[in-house]
N, C-alpha and C positions, 0 to 999 in steps of 0.2 A: 779644930775637930782633933782627934786622936791621933795622933803619927802611927800608920802602918809599915809592918816591915816588907822590905821586899828583897827576899834572899837568892833568890832565882830570876834570869831573866833571857830572853834570847832575842836573836836578831839575825835578819837574813835580807838583803837589798844588793844594789848593785855592787856597791863596795865590797861584800862577800858574804860567806856564811859564817854565822857565830860573832861572839862579842870580840872574841880576839884580832882577828880578820878584821874587822870594822874599825876596830881603834887602832890598829898598826896602819891602814889606810889614813885615817884622819891624820895621825901623829907625822904620816911622811907626805903630807898633802895630796895625796891621789883623788881621783875624781873618778867615779863608774859613770859618768854620763859618756856617751858615743853618741854618733849620727843614727839616726832612727832608720833601722831595716828591721822592721818591725812587720810582720804578716805582708798586707797587701798594701801597706800606708808609703802615698809616694809626696809625703809633707818633708819641708827644707824644715828639721829641727833633730835636735837632740833629745835624747831618752833615756832614764837609767833602767837597765832591761835586765833583770837576771839571767845568766843564761844555763842552759841545759834544760827547762821546764817541758820543753816538748817531749823530751824523752821520759820523764816522771809520769809515773801513774799513782793513785793516792793507794793504801793499803787495800787487800783484795776483800775482805768484808766491807768496805765502805765503796764498791766500786760503782754504786750509781751517783754520787759524790762527786767523779770526777771532773776535773774543770781544770783551768789556770788557777784561778783562786784558790782553792782548794788544795792543789798540790804545792802553791807558796805556802799554805798553812802548814800542810805537813811540813814541809824541809823546816818553818822556822821551832813546830813543836819538837821535831828532831837534834835542831841545833842545841849546843851549849846545855843538853843532858838534862831539858827540861821537861821533857816528858819523866823522865825518871824522878825530878825532884816532885812533879805533880802526884806522879805515883805514890811518893812518899805521904803527900801531905793527904791523899787518899786515904791510906791506911791509917794516919792520924785522926785523921775529922770523920769519914765518913764519905761515902761518894756522893750521897744528899745533902751535904754541908759545905760544898765547894759549889760556888757560884760560877759560871762563865758570861763575862760582858765586852763582847766584840764590836768595834768600830769598824765599815768599812763604807766605801761608796760605791764600787763598782760591780762589788760582789761578782758574780759570773758572767758578766754581759758579754764576754767572749764566747762562752759556749754558745749562747743563745746567736750571735753573729756568725758564727761558723755552721750554724742547724740550720740557718735559712740559707746558706750557700745550697741548701741538700735539699730542698722542697720538693715537694710532688711536683714534676712539671705539669700534669694536669689539674689534680687537685688542689695546689699549693700545701698540703698538711705535710706538717714539720716530721723530720723521721721518728722511726717508733723509740729509738735509742736516745732521744732527748728527754732529759729529767727536770724539768722547768724546778720544781720545788725543789730539790736535792742539790742541783749545778749553778742555777742562778738568782732565784731569790736571797734577797739578803738574808734572812736568817738561817738559811744552808750553810754558812759561815759558822757560826755557834752550833748549831747540830752538830756540824761536821767535828768540831774540836770537842765539843760533850762527849760524842762517841768513841771519837778517837782516843780521849783520855781517859774514858770508862766512870763518868760523871753524871749524877741524878740531879743536880741541885737547879736553883734557878739559873733560866738564861736567855738573853737575849740582845739585841744588835742595837747599837746606834748608829744611824745613817744621817749625819748632820754637815755632809761636805767636810771638809778640811778638819776641822775640829772633832770628829767622829771619834776616833781611836784617842784622844783626851779626854773627852768627857766620859770616857768608861771608867775612868778611875773615880770620877765623884760618883757615879752610880753605885759602883763597887762600895766604896767606904759608905755610903748612907745604908747602904743592906745590912753591910755589917753591924754597923751602928745598931741598926735596929732588930737585931738580932735573925737574921734571915739565913746568914750562912756566917761560916767561922773562918773563910780561907776565899781568895777568889781569883781566876784567871782572869786576866784584863788584857787586851791586843788588840790589833788590827792587823787588817789584810787588804792590801788594793793591786790589782794585778791590771798592766795595759791591754787595753781593749780599742778599736777602732772609734768605738763609740766618742770617748774619751780624747783621743789624739783631736778627732776630725772637730769634736764639739767646741774646746778650749780655742783651735785655730778657728773658728767661726766666729768666736767672740774677739779676736785678733789678740789672746793673749799667749799664743807660744811663740818663745825665742827661735830665731834662727842660727844659734849660737848655744853653748853654753849658757845657761841663766846667770848674771851679774846681778845677785842683789846689793840694792845700795849703791849701783852705779851710776854715773852721770846718764851713760846712753844705754842703760838696762832695758831691756825690751818685750818681756816676758818669761814665762817658765818652760822648765823641762820638765817633762809628764815622767816620773817612773814608777816603780814598783816594788814591794818588800812586803815583810811582816815582821811583828814583833809581840812577844809576851811576856807578862811580868807576872809572879805571884805574890800577892798580897795577904799577911797574916797580921795578926794582932802581937803586936809586939811582945806582950807577957806570953802568949801561947809557943813563941819560937825558942824562948831561953839562952838567946843566944843575942850578946852585943855588938857594937862596932859594922853592923850591916849598914845598908843603904835603908834609905826611909823616905815615905810618901808625907809631906809633913803639911801642905796645905791645897787645895782647889777652890779656884774662882771662876764664875762662868756669868754669862752675862748674854742678852740676846740684844741688839740695838734695831735691829730690822728696818735700817736705814735705805738699804736698797736690794735688789733681789743678786746681783752681781759685784756692786762698790760698796768700798767700807766706809764709814763715816770720815768726814775727810779730817775731822779733828782727833780721830781714833777716841772716840769718848768711850763707846761699848769697851775696847780694848781695853781702856785706862780703869773704867770700872771691873774687869775680869781680873787683872792683874793685881789692883788694890784688894777685891774680895781674897784672892791666893795669899794675899800677905796677911790679911787679918785671919783669915783661917788659922794659918801657921803662926799665929800671935809674934809675926816679925814686921820689922819695918822696910823699906827700901834699901836702907843701909846695910841690912844684914845679908844680902846678896850680892857674890861675887862675879855671877855671870850670868847672864839673861841669853837664852838660845831664842832668837828671835824666829816669828814664823815666815818672814824676810822671802817673802815668792820672786821678789824681781821683776812685778809691776809697776805700771807709771803711776797709777792709783794708791796700790796697797801697800807699799816701801813707807811713802810719805806719812800717811795716816798712823801706821805704828810706830814710826820716827817721833813724831809728835807724842804719842803716849807714854812710850818708854822712856825719851828725855824728860817729860816732865815728873816722872815718878825716879828714877835711878840716875839722871844727871850723867857723870861720867864713867858709871859703872862701864865696864867691858862687855858689847854684844856681838854677836854675828851670826849668821845665817848658815846653815849646814845644806841648805839644797844644793849650792854649787857641785857639793861631793855626792850627793843621792839623787838629785830630782827632787820633786814634789810628789810625794807619795800620798797625796788627797787623803783618803778614808785613812791609811795610814802613817800618816804624817806625824799625828801624837804621840802614837805610841813610838815610833822610831825615834822622835828627836826625845822624847822622854828617856830611851833608853842611851841615848847618844850624852844627855846631860849625866846620867848616871856614870857613863865612862870619864867623861870630864874630871867628876870626883875621885873618880878612882884612881887616875893616871894625873891627877893634877894639871890638865890640857885645855888652854882656851883655845878651841879651835877658829883659825882664820877662815874665811871667807873667801872660798876658792873663784876664782875667773874675774873678780871684782878688780878694778886695776885702777878707776878714778873716782874718787867717792864723790856725790854729788853733794856740789856744797851746799844745796838748803837741808841738807837731813845732818841732823845736829847731834847724834846719839855716837858713841865711842866704839864705833866700827873698826873691828880688827881684822886687818889684810892680809896678818901671818900669824901662826900659830906661839903661843905662850905658854909657859911653864907657871905654874902659881899653885900657892894650896887653894885649893876650893874646898871652902864646907857646905853652902847653898846653893844652887841655882835656881831658877826661872826660869819655865819652858813654854814657849805661848804658841798656840794654835787656833786661828779664826778662819772659820767656814763661810761660803756665802750666807747669804741674808742677814749677817752681823750674828753670827751664832760662834761665842767668843769661848775661849778657855785657856787659862792659864794653871800651870802645874808648879809646886815648889818642892825639889827635892833636898833633901842633905843626909850625911854620914852621921850615925849614933856615936858620940863622943863617951 
């Protein structure tokens, strides 16, 4: 594929608001995970909650879109001067020539959960101020972002579980290559809700402690929430060198099982190889792999087999011990963490992992390392074998 410029991005999650705060937390080895005290949840688990969202309301002209997910989206759009960067792009390309491609899994489920608490006791009717289309429907995220930024180009939402906001990079790249748009707002937002927490618990997938990817005693995920956005542009149109680049996108769907990855990681390996081929690179060109690394018994060995088969001793780690598993926002969050790794020369160590599983062969980092990083591959693998790998680098 033709490399695309990423000169602007923003990030908000339990580590903080903005790229500087997140980079600082990663470099200091801090976690955003805490014991779950969300809403009425009584589970023994840890979560990555973004503080203060209950006190936020979306912009007044978008009041119908008010929900936790869109408040989190607004926080991301306001971070890192991202909305200003898009406004400049809108002046350059026109509102109709910038696409909006979002990923989410939960969308506004919490808003519906809250509405059900206020049903009419006689009729069971939901409250009149509940707006399903604007506050729960998955497309509400894209429409909210589009309206917030004043854009009128193509817009859609990918909801493929944990690969959602990685796959949007591929969709945007294809739409730009086809001439449908000149630039693209890509991103993802996922927010905490009772359905997610109790749902993953019912599958036996939530950890009772902060998640420990690749640890011999790992026992599940820590659910988190967050938002992230990037602005993709054609390199020639930006007229700037030395910036971050999307170099390659690889996707696959192994459809092995509804919730369990292929035990040999065949779909994951295929996605990674496609990403390398798309970028015109070999595994030896990658300096660091940001793993999907969920800390579940089945997922980590599957990914390890695929990664080790391709990358051997290349340093790898999962950053979910810092942020939690952001589900539909995991792809964009770890894409931006990959960009921060390149920018700061930081190989982030995996938090909470103490004793590496001896059955896993990859070169997993337990502590931060400083090194010159030119190219990073980031993995996002969703339920049903929906796999996506992205390659990022810096223009030299």
